[in-house]
KOLKOLTOR-426126 format. One record per residue (C-alpha): x, y, z; residue number from 1; residue in one letter. Coordinates in steps of 0.1 Angstrom, whole numbers, plus 5000, padded with zeros to 4 digits. Layout:
# residues N
REC     X     Y     Z    n  res
REC     X     Y     Z  NUM    A
...
# end
This chain:
# residues 599
REC     X     Y     Z    n  res
REC  1909  3860  3007    1    M
REC  1887  3878  3033    2    K
REC  1879  3914  3027    3    P
REC  1902  3939  3045    4    P
REC  1893  3953  3079    5    V
REC  1914  3984  3072    6    L
REC  1925  3997  3038    7    A
REC  1940  4027  3020    8    L
REC  1933  4034  2983    9    K
REC  1952  4059  2961   10    D
REC  1963  4079  2991   11    V
REC  1983  4111  2985   12    R
REC  2000  4133  3011   13    L
REC  2025  4162  3008   14    A
REC  2047  4175  3035   15    D
REC  2052  4211  3023   16    G
REC  2069  4208  2989   17    P
REC  2079  4172  2995   18    K
REC  2054  4145  2983   19    M
REC  2054  4116  3008   20    L
REC  2027  4094  2992   21    F
REC  2016  4094  2956   22    D
REC  1990  4068  2951   23    G
REC  1995  4044  2980   24    V
REC  1973  4013  2982   25    D
REC  1974  3991  3013   26    L
REC  1950  3965  3026   27    A
REC  1950  3948  3061   28    V
REC  1931  3915  3061   29    E
REC  1918  3899  3094   30    P
REC  1947  3883  3113   31    R
REC  1973  3892  3087   32    S
REC  2008  3900  3101   33    R
REC  2027  3925  3080   34    A
REC  2058  3946  3084   35    C
REC  2062  3981  3068   36    L
REC  2097  3986  3056   37    V
REC  2114  4017  3041   38    G
REC  2142  4042  3045   39    R
REC  2143  4068  3073   40    N
REC  2123  4098  3061   41    G
REC  2102  4078  3036   42    A
REC  2071  4083  3057   43    G
REC  2065  4050  3075   44    K
REC  2054  4066  3108   45    S
REC  2031  4090  3089   46    T
REC  2016  4061  3070   47    L
REC  2008  4043  3103   48    L
REC  1991  4075  3116   49    K
REC  1969  4076  3085   50    I
REC  1960  4039  3091   51    L
REC  1953  4047  3127   52    A
REC  1930  4076  3117   53    G
REC  1952  4101  3136   54    Q
REC  1959  4122  3105   55    I
REC  1941  4126  3071   56    S
REC  1955  4122  3037   57    A
REC  1953  4150  3011   58    D
REC  1936  4127  2986   59    E
REC  1924  4091  2985   60    G
REC  1903  4068  3007   61    E
REC  1906  4051  3041   62    R
REC  1881  4024  3048   63    T
REC  1875  4007  3081   64    L
REC  1850  3979  3088   65    Q
REC  1823  3989  3114   66    P
REC  1831  3982  3150   67    A
REC  1868  3975  3142   68    T
REC  1890  3984  3172   69    R
REC  1925  3998  3165   70    I
REC  1954  4000  3189   71    A
REC  1983  4022  3179   72    Y
REC  2017  4024  3197   73    V
REC  2037  4053  3184   74    P
REC  2075  4055  3183   75    Q
REC  2074  4079  3213   76    E
REC  2044  4070  3235   77    P
REC  2029  4097  3257   78    D
REC  2022  4082  3291   79    I
REC  1996  4101  3312   80    A
REC  1977  4094  3344   81    G
REC  1984  4090  3381   82    A
REC  1995  4053  3378   83    T
REC  2004  4030  3349   84    L
REC  1971  4012  3355   85    L
REC  1952  4045  3350   86    D
REC  1971  4050  3317   87    Y
REC  1964  4014  3305   88    V
REC  1927  4015  3311   89    V
REC  1921  4050  3298   90    A
REC  1915  4035  3263   91    G
REC  1886  4014  3276   92    G
REC  1903  3982  3287   93    A
REC  1889  3963  3317   94    E
REC  1911  3969  3349   95    P
REC  1918  3932  3353   96    H
REC  1931  3930  3317   97    R
REC  1952  3961  3323   98    G
REC  1968  3946  3354   99    E
REC  1975  3913  3337  100    A
REC  1990  3931  3306  101    A
REC  2013  3952  3328  102    L
REC  2024  3923  3349  103    E
REC  2031  3903  3317  104    L
REC  2056  3930  3307  105    F
REC  2071  3931  3342  106    G
REC  2056  3964  3354  107    I
REC  2039  3972  3387  108    D
REC  2004  3985  3379  109    P
REC  2006  4009  3408  110    A
REC  2038  4025  3396  111    K
REC  2035  4062  3390  112    P
REC  2032  4072  3354  113    A
REC  2059  4099  3357  114    Q
REC  2097  4095  3357  115    G
REC  2098  4063  3337  116    L
REC  2127  4049  3317  117    S
REC  2125  4044  3280  118    G
REC  2120  4007  3284  119    G
REC  2092  4012  3310  120    E
REC  2074  4037  3287  121    I
REC  2076  4012  3258  122    R
REC  2063  3982  3279  123    R
REC  2035  4003  3294  124    A
REC  2024  4014  3259  125    A
REC  2024  3978  3246  126    L
REC  2005  3966  3277  127    A
REC  1978  3991  3269  128    R
REC  1975  3979  3233  129    A
REC  1971  3943  3243  130    F
REC  1948  3950  3272  131    A
REC  1923  3967  3248  132    E
REC  1920  3934  3228  133    E
REC  1920  3952  3194  134    P
REC  1912  3939  3160  135    D
REC  1942  3957  3145  136    V
REC  1975  3965  3161  137    I
REC  1998  3992  3146  138    L
REC  2033  3992  3161  139    L
REC  2060  4018  3154  140    D
REC  2095  4005  3164  141    E
REC  2081  3984  3193  142    P
REC  2115  3968  3202  143    T
REC  2132  4002  3208  144    N
REC  2145  4003  3245  145    H
REC  2133  3967  3252  146    L
REC  2157  3941  3264  147    D
REC  2159  3907  3248  148    I
REC  2135  3890  3273  149    L
REC  2109  3917  3268  150    A
REC  2112  3913  3230  151    I
REC  2106  3876  3234  152    E
REC  2075  3883  3255  153    T
REC  2063  3906  3228  154    L
REC  2069  3880  3201  155    E
REC  2049  3854  3221  156    A
REC  2020  3878  3227  157    E
REC  2018  3888  3190  158    L
REC  2019  3851  3180  159    A
REC  1989  3844  3204  160    A
REC  1970  3875  3193  161    S
REC  1940  3872  3169  162    R
REC  1945  3908  3158  163    A
REC  1958  3919  3124  164    A
REC  1990  3938  3127  165    M
REC  2012  3962  3108  166    V
REC  2047  3967  3123  167    I
REC  2074  3992  3116  168    V
REC  2107  3979  3130  169    S
REC  2145  3977  3122  170    H
REC  2149  3945  3142  171    D
REC  2154  3918  3116  172    R
REC  2152  3888  3140  173    A
REC  2119  3902  3154  174    F
REC  2103  3907  3120  175    L
REC  2114  3872  3108  176    E
REC  2096  3857  3138  177    R
REC  2063  3876  3137  178    V
REC  2055  3886  3101  179    T
REC  2040  3868  3071  180    G
REC  2037  3898  3047  181    R
REC  2059  3927  3037  182    C
REC  2049  3962  3026  183    F
REC  2078  3981  3011  184    W
REC  2074  4019  3010  185    L
REC  2097  4032  2983  186    E
REC  2094  4061  2958  187    H
REC  2062  4073  2975  188    R
REC  2043  4041  2968  189    R
REC  2038  4007  2986  190    V
REC  2047  3973  2971  191    R
REC  2034  3941  2987  192    R
REC  2051  3907  2992  193    L
REC  2029  3879  3005  194    D
REC  2058  3863  3024  195    K
REC  2075  3869  3057  196    G
REC  2104  3892  3062  197    F
REC  2130  3864  3057  198    S
REC  2121  3866  3020  199    A
REC  2123  3905  3018  200    F
REC  2159  3910  3009  201    D
REC  2159  3886  2980  202    A
REC  2126  3900  2967  203    W
REC  2140  3936  2968  204    V
REC  2172  3926  2951  205    E
REC  2152  3910  2923  206    R
REC  2131  3942  2919  207    I
REC  2162  3964  2919  208    L
REC  2180  3942  2894  209    A
REC  2150  3942  2870  210    A
REC  2147  3980  2873  211    E
REC  2184  3985  2868  212    A
REC  2183  3963  2836  213    E
REC  2153  3983  2823  214    E
REC  2173  4015  2829  215    A
REC  2202  4001  2810  216    R
REC  2179  3991  2781  217    R
REC  2165  4027  2780  218    L
REC  2201  4040  2780  219    D
REC  2196  4059  2812  220    K
REC  2230  4050  2827  221    Q
REC  2232  4080  2850  222    L
REC  2198  4072  2865  223    E
REC  2208  4036  2870  224    K
REC  2240  4046  2889  225    E
REC  2222  4071  2911  226    E
REC  2195  4044  2918  227    Y
REC  2221  4018  2929  228    W
REC  2240  4044  2949  229    L
REC  2208  4052  2968  230    R
REC  2199  4015  2973  231    R
REC  2235  4002  2976  232    G
REC  2226  3981  3006  233    V
REC  2221  3950  2985  234    T
REC  2256  3953  2971  235    A
REC  2269  3956  3007  236    R
REC  2250  3925  3017  237    R
REC  2268  3905  2989  238    A
REC  2301  3917  3003  239    R
REC  2290  3908  3038  240    N
REC  2291  3871  3028  241    E
REC  2328  3873  3028  242    G
REC  2328  3891  3061  243    R
REC  2306  3865  3075  244    R
REC  2331  3838  3067  245    R
REC  2358  3860  3083  246    A
REC  2337  3864  3114  247    L
REC  2333  3827  3117  248    L
REC  2371  3823  3116  249    E
REC  2374  3850  3143  250    L
REC  2349  3832  3165  251    R
REC  2370  3800  3161  252    K
REC  2401  3819  3172  253    V
REC  2383  3833  3202  254    K
REC  2369  3799  3212  255    S
REC  2404  3783  3210  256    E
REC  2418  3812  3231  257    R
REC  2392  3808  3258  258    M
REC  2398  3771  3260  259    R
REC  2435  3772  3263  260    E
REC  2454  3779  3295  261    V
REC  2487  3783  3276  262    R
REC  2499  3785  3241  263    G
REC  2504  3810  3212  264    D
REC  2475  3834  3207  265    L
REC  2466  3842  3171  266    S
REC  2445  3872  3164  267    M
REC  2435  3865  3128  268    G
REC  2425  3901  3122  269    L
REC  2443  3929  3105  270    A
REC  2450  3956  3132  271    S
REC  2455  3993  3130  272    S
REC  2485  3988  3152  273    G
REC  2475  4018  3173  274    L
REC  2468  3999  3205  275    S
REC  2488  3972  3222  276    G
REC  2480  3935  3219  277    Q
REC  2463  3935  3253  278    R
REC  2433  3958  3256  279    V
REC  2420  3946  3290  280    A
REC  2430  3919  3315  281    E
REC  2401  3912  3339  282    V
REC  2406  3889  3369  283    K
REC  2378  3878  3393  284    G
REC  2359  3911  3394  285    I
REC  2328  3915  3415  286    S
REC  2305  3945  3419  287    K
REC  2274  3951  3441  288    A
REC  2252  3981  3449  289    F
REC  2238  3975  3483  290    G
REC  2222  3941  3484  291    E
REC  2221  3939  3446  292    R
REC  2250  3919  3431  293    V
REC  2255  3926  3394  294    L
REC  2288  3910  3387  295    V
REC  2304  3881  3407  296    K
REC  2338  3866  3401  297    D
REC  2341  3874  3364  298    F
REC  2373  3871  3344  299    S
REC  2381  3878  3307  300    T
REC  2408  3889  3284  301    R
REC  2401  3913  3256  302    I
REC  2428  3915  3229  303    L
REC  2433  3938  3200  304    R
REC  2407  3932  3172  305    G
REC  2381  3914  3194  306    D
REC  2344  3923  3189  307    R
REC  2327  3917  3223  308    V
REC  2289  3919  3226  309    A
REC  2274  3924  3260  310    I
REC  2238  3913  3265  311    V
REC  2212  3909  3292  312    G
REC  2179  3922  3306  313    P
REC  2175  3959  3313  314    N
REC  2189  3967  3348  315    G
REC  2212  3936  3347  316    A
REC  2243  3957  3348  317    G
REC  2255  3959  3312  318    K
REC  2265  3995  3314  319    T
REC  2281  3988  3348  320    T
REC  2302  3960  3333  321    L
REC  2313  3983  3305  322    V
REC  2325  4009  3330  323    K
REC  2343  3982  3349  324    L
REC  2360  3969  3317  325    L
REC  2371  4005  3308  326    L
REC  2384  4013  3343  327    G
REC  2358  4040  3348  328    E
REC  2344  4022  3378  329    L
REC  2364  4003  3404  330    A
REC  2353  3967  3412  331    P
REC  2346  3957  3448  332    D
REC  2371  3929  3443  333    S
REC  2394  3916  3416  334    G
REC  2414  3937  3391  335    S
REC  2412  3953  3357  336    V
REC  2444  3961  3339  337    N
REC  2441  3981  3307  338    L
REC  2465  3980  3278  339    G
REC  2487  4008  3265  340    V
REC  2480  4034  3239  341    N
REC  2443  4031  3240  342    L
REC  2422  4058  3222  343    E
REC  2385  4053  3229  344    M
REC  2353  4066  3214  345    A
REC  2321  4059  3234  346    Y
REC  2286  4063  3220  347    I
REC  2260  4059  3248  348    D
REC  2222  4055  3247  349    Q
REC  2216  4092  3258  350    G
REC  2231  4107  3226  351    R
REC  2237  4144  3227  352    A
REC  2209  4167  3215  353    D
REC  2213  4185  3182  354    L
REC  2203  4222  3179  355    K
REC  2174  4225  3156  356    A
REC  2188  4254  3136  357    D
REC  2222  4238  3129  358    M
REC  2227  4224  3094  359    T
REC  2242  4190  3088  360    L
REC  2274  4207  3076  361    R
REC  2276  4226  3109  362    D
REC  2272  4193  3129  363    V
REC  2299  4175  3110  364    L
REC  2324  4204  3107  365    T
REC  2319  4224  3139  366    P
REC  2351  4243  3133  367    G
REC  2340  4254  3098  368    G
REC  2356  4245  3065  369    G
REC  2347  4216  3042  370    D
REC  2369  4188  3057  371    Q
REC  2361  4162  3083  372    V
REC  2389  4145  3102  373    M
REC  2380  4108  3101  374    V
REC  2404  4088  3124  375    R
REC  2432  4112  3117  376    G
REC  2427  4116  3079  377    Q
REC  2410  4146  3062  378    P
REC  2379  4138  3041  379    K
REC  2355  4161  3023  380    H
REC  2324  4166  3043  381    V
REC  2301  4158  3013  382    A
REC  2319  4125  3007  383    A
REC  2317  4115  3044  384    Y
REC  2280  4125  3046  385    A
REC  2273  4104  3016  386    K
REC  2287  4073  3034  387    E
REC  2258  4078  3059  388    F
REC  2232  4081  3031  389    L
REC  2230  4119  3032  390    F
REC  2229  4138  2999  391    T
REC  2248  4170  2991  392    D
REC  2215  4190  2993  393    N
REC  2209  4178  3028  394    Q
REC  2241  4193  3040  395    L
REC  2224  4227  3038  396    R
REC  2192  4216  3056  397    Q
REC  2185  4224  3092  398    P
REC  2185  4195  3117  399    V
REC  2148  4201  3125  400    R
REC  2139  4189  3090  401    S
REC  2154  4154  3097  402    L
REC  2134  4124  3109  403    S
REC  2143  4108  3142  404    G
REC  2162  4080  3125  405    G
REC  2181  4106  3103  406    E
REC  2191  4125  3134  407    R
REC  2205  4094  3150  408    N
REC  2224  4086  3118  409    R
REC  2239  4121  3119  410    L
REC  2250  4117  3155  411    L
REC  2265  4084  3146  412    L
REC  2284  4099  3117  413    A
REC  2298  4126  3140  414    R
REC  2309  4102  3167  415    A
REC  2324  4076  3143  416    L
REC  2348  4103  3129  417    A
REC  2365  4104  3163  418    T
REC  2400  4088  3162  419    P
REC  2398  4056  3182  420    A
REC  2412  4021  3184  421    N
REC  2386  4011  3210  422    L
REC  2350  4017  3200  423    L
REC  2323  4013  3227  424    V
REC  2287  4013  3214  425    L
REC  2257  4013  3238  426    D
REC  2225  4004  3219  427    E
REC  2236  4019  3186  428    P
REC  2207  4004  3166  429    T
REC  2179  4023  3182  430    N
REC  2158  4043  3157  431    D
REC  2180  4033  3128  432    L
REC  2164  4020  3096  433    D
REC  2177  3988  3079  434    M
REC  2198  4007  3053  435    D
REC  2216  4025  3081  436    T
REC  2221  3993  3100  437    L
REC  2237  3977  3070  438    D
REC  2259  4007  3066  439    L
REC  2269  4006  3103  440    L
REC  2276  3968  3101  441    E
REC  2298  3976  3071  442    D
REC  2318  4001  3090  443    L
REC  2322  3979  3120  444    L
REC  2331  3948  3100  445    A
REC  2359  3968  3084  446    D
REC  2370  3984  3117  447    Y
REC  2405  3974  3126  448    E
REC  2403  3983  3163  449    G
REC  2386  3966  3192  450    T
REC  2348  3968  3196  451    L
REC  2326  3965  3227  452    I
REC  2289  3964  3218  453    L
REC  2259  3966  3241  454    V
REC  2228  3956  3222  455    S
REC  2194  3939  3223  456    H
REC  2194  3935  3185  457    D
REC  2200  3897  3182  458    R
REC  2207  3898  3144  459    D
REC  2232  3926  3148  460    F
REC  2251  3907  3175  461    V
REC  2251  3875  3154  462    D
REC  2265  3894  3124  463    R
REC  2294  3911  3143  464    L
REC  2304  3895  3176  465    A
REC  2334  3873  3181  466    T
REC  2323  3866  3216  467    S
REC  2292  3874  3238  468    T
REC  2292  3883  3275  469    I
REC  2258  3878  3291  470    A
REC  2246  3890  3325  471    L
REC  2215  3877  3342  472    N
REC  2211  3905  3368  473    G
REC  2218  3882  3398  474    H
REC  2256  3883  3396  475    G
REC  2262  3855  3371  476    K
REC  2282  3866  3341  477    V
REC  2294  3842  3313  478    V
REC  2313  3846  3281  479    E
REC  2307  3824  3250  480    T
REC  2325  3825  3217  481    P
REC  2302  3837  3189  482    G
REC  2270  3857  3188  483    G
REC  2236  3855  3203  484    W
REC  2225  3822  3188  485    Q
REC  2259  3806  3199  486    D
REC  2253  3819  3234  487    F
REC  2218  3804  3236  488    L
REC  2229  3770  3223  489    S
REC  2257  3768  3248  490    Q
REC  2239  3783  3278  491    N
REC  2203  3770  3278  492    P
REC  2182  3784  3307  493    G
REC  2207  3812  3316  494    F
REC  2180  3838  3319  495    F
REC  2154  3815  3334  496    Q
REC  2158  3831  3369  497    S
REC  2150  3865  3354  498    V
REC  2120  3852  3335  499    A
REC  2107  3835  3367  500    D
REC  2111  3867  3387  501    G
REC  2137  3853  3411  502    A
REC  2150  3877  3438  503    A
REC  2183  3894  3431  504    P
REC  2213  3875  3445  505    A
REC  2225  3888  3479  506    P
REC  2256  3909  3481  507    A
REC  2287  3887  3485  508    P
REC  2299  3882  3521  509    K
REC  2336  3887  3529  510    P
REC  2354  3855  3523  511    A
REC  2370  3838  3552  512    A
REC  2408  3839  3551  513    P
REC  2422  3808  3533  514    K
REC  2453  3790  3544  515    A
REC  2482  3798  3521  516    E
REC  2491  3771  3496  517    A
REC  2528  3761  3495  518    P
REC  2548  3788  3478  519    K
REC  2562  3764  3453  520    A
REC  2526  3757  3440  521    A
REC  2514  3792  3438  522    S
REC  2542  3814  3426  523    K
REC  2564  3818  3395  524    L
REC  2601  3813  3399  525    S
REC  2622  3843  3409  526    Y
REC  2636  3845  3374  527    K
REC  2601  3846  3359  528    D
REC  2589  3871  3384  529    Q
REC  2618  3894  3374  530    R
REC  2610  3889  3337  531    R
REC  2574  3898  3343  532    L
REC  2584  3930  3359  533    Q
REC  2608  3938  3330  534    E
REC  2581  3931  3304  535    L
REC  2557  3953  3323  536    D
REC  2582  3981  3321  537    G
REC  2588  3975  3284  538    L
REC  2551  3975  3276  539    I
REC  2547  4009  3292  540    H
REC  2579  4024  3278  541    A
REC  2579  4012  3242  542    L
REC  2547  4031  3230  543    P
REC  2564  4064  3239  544    G
REC  2595  4055  3220  545    K
REC  2573  4044  3190  546    I
REC  2554  4077  3191  547    A
REC  2587  4097  3191  548    R
REC  2601  4077  3161  549    L
REC  2568  4082  3142  550    E
REC  2570  4119  3149  551    Q
REC  2605  4121  3136  552    D
REC  2596  4101  3105  553    L
REC  2566  4124  3098  554    A
REC  2591  4152  3087  555    D
REC  2584  4153  3049  556    P
REC  2620  4166  3042  557    D
REC  2638  4140  3062  558    L
REC  2644  4115  3034  559    Y
REC  2658  4141  3011  560    V
REC  2679  4157  3038  561    R
REC  2692  4126  3054  562    D
REC  2685  4093  3036  563    P
REC  2707  4073  3060  564    A
REC  2690  4088  3090  565    G
REC  2655  4080  3075  566    F
REC  2666  4044  3070  567    S
REC  2679  4041  3105  568    R
REC  2648  4056  3121  569    L
REC  2625  4033  3100  570    S
REC  2645  4003  3111  571    G
REC  2643  4014  3147  572    A
REC  2605  4019  3145  573    L
REC  2600  3985  3130  574    E
REC  2621  3969  3157  575    S
REC  2603  3988  3185  576    A
REC  2569  3977  3172  577    R
REC  2581  3941  3170  578    A
REC  2595  3943  3205  579    K
REC  2562  3956  3219  580    L
REC  2542  3928  3203  581    D
REC  2567  3901  3215  582    A
REC  2567  3916  3250  583    A
REC  2529  3916  3252  584    E
REC  2527  3880  3241  585    L
REC  2554  3869  3265  586    E
REC  2537  3888  3293  587    W
REC  2504  3870  3285  588    L
REC  2521  3836  3286  589    E
REC  2538  3843  3320  590    L
REC  2505  3857  3334  591    E
REC  2487  3825  3323  592    E
REC  2514  3804  3339  593    R
REC  2512  3824  3371  594    R
REC  2474  3819  3372  595    E
REC  2477  3781  3365  596    A
REC  2502  3778  3395  597    L
REC  2479  3797  3418  598    A
REC  2450  3773  3412  599    R
# end
């Protein structure tokens, strides 16, 4: 093995009273490709800064071979200069290399360096790193704010690079493609695995199992339980195998539903029963902004329990499509009909700021007390915080003491406590470590409502989605049963026009009036039309009746005071719920028949 170009030996560093590193050894050999994995707050970003020479350790040695060039891309790059080309060449890169690197990542070199989006900042910082042709590349969460196409460009450039690299990232699919070594930062030290990230989980599980067995032999049962509680992610992964099988069955149901024009619809998922069977009925919607067409003639049906992923390049219109699906934005043509009794929670990319002096308890219980209302049920704040990997002691800590990933985890905990049967998540995985991603996947896998997920995390989409809706930014929108890999296999070349830099599709021109088809071929019978109207009335009236019956039955003294009345109301509630489900299914069948006749 060649001697390292960059190495740390017996490094120690304290952050106030907290010891971050206590004897860290780490070696980076020429052209090695390693990931650095650890929990939020473990010190991954700090360790990268020590490797980059930006901060010094309290003790230990950092060695660097003479003339070795290092490019470091932090988690939050600071872009300075008049133009992006000025920024990229400020580190010594040749102007022609700077231009080529910026264009590779789809950015105009003459673009001003101010007022950039998160994705543009990330791509400019990566372009600068590659333009400098370094010997060592250090990347901290490089896929944050990048769309899938930009991530694939980054993967290709890393594969072609001759530089050694150390990468901190939560993106499993990305790490599996680009790494051949793993550094695991745990308990203030670094362990090394000379295999790619695909072998990381099994390796960690073996280590944890061996250490737990040693703890048992030493009769330290309490220590063992606390250890597995802290690293319970491996147990969750074992349970996720069952969830994976359930997800495959859900995808099968979704595929059958999308193929059928008529027939019975089977959900195959336990529902909370809070929303109606139909969440959204979307027919032929289009949306353009000026000459830019984002959505053209798209139809879908979202039913209770579906988990729909929305993917596509930055600027393709993913957020616009979400707003169309939720009725927050009117389409230029087509229609969106929302179901009844929907309660929505929306977590967008621009998550609300947290006040630095607030404690975690203040954030989770803004009204005071020690209870958090989690989807309508009280839960002790410490127990709820523990589900998001926070300890009892952290509840008293100020927000300013948290790492970036821990802050996002706290915001997620606060948002997910909102009562909802429709959950909309826009890029929920940004800045989250893998433990938190596993926890979030756990929560969403057990979620009984409907999920709409906007994400560039391919592995996350593959693990959760029952169907994937993709936009190419030129108006074309397709839906495929399954996750990201299913979409790719069934729609090869879908994003090719984006990769080739094709011009946006022109805005749709008003369609010329069409001659009417014979009425007999395009309409339901009079009887069916009347029935459709009756069903529509039932679907809107029954939820109110159900709510009133539930309120009456909520009286804790009703059964003692009036057993017969309690029995009568319970029967009426069960009957009303059954009528609502039957009405929605019949409505869907008649709507499908009407669509078929109109073709």
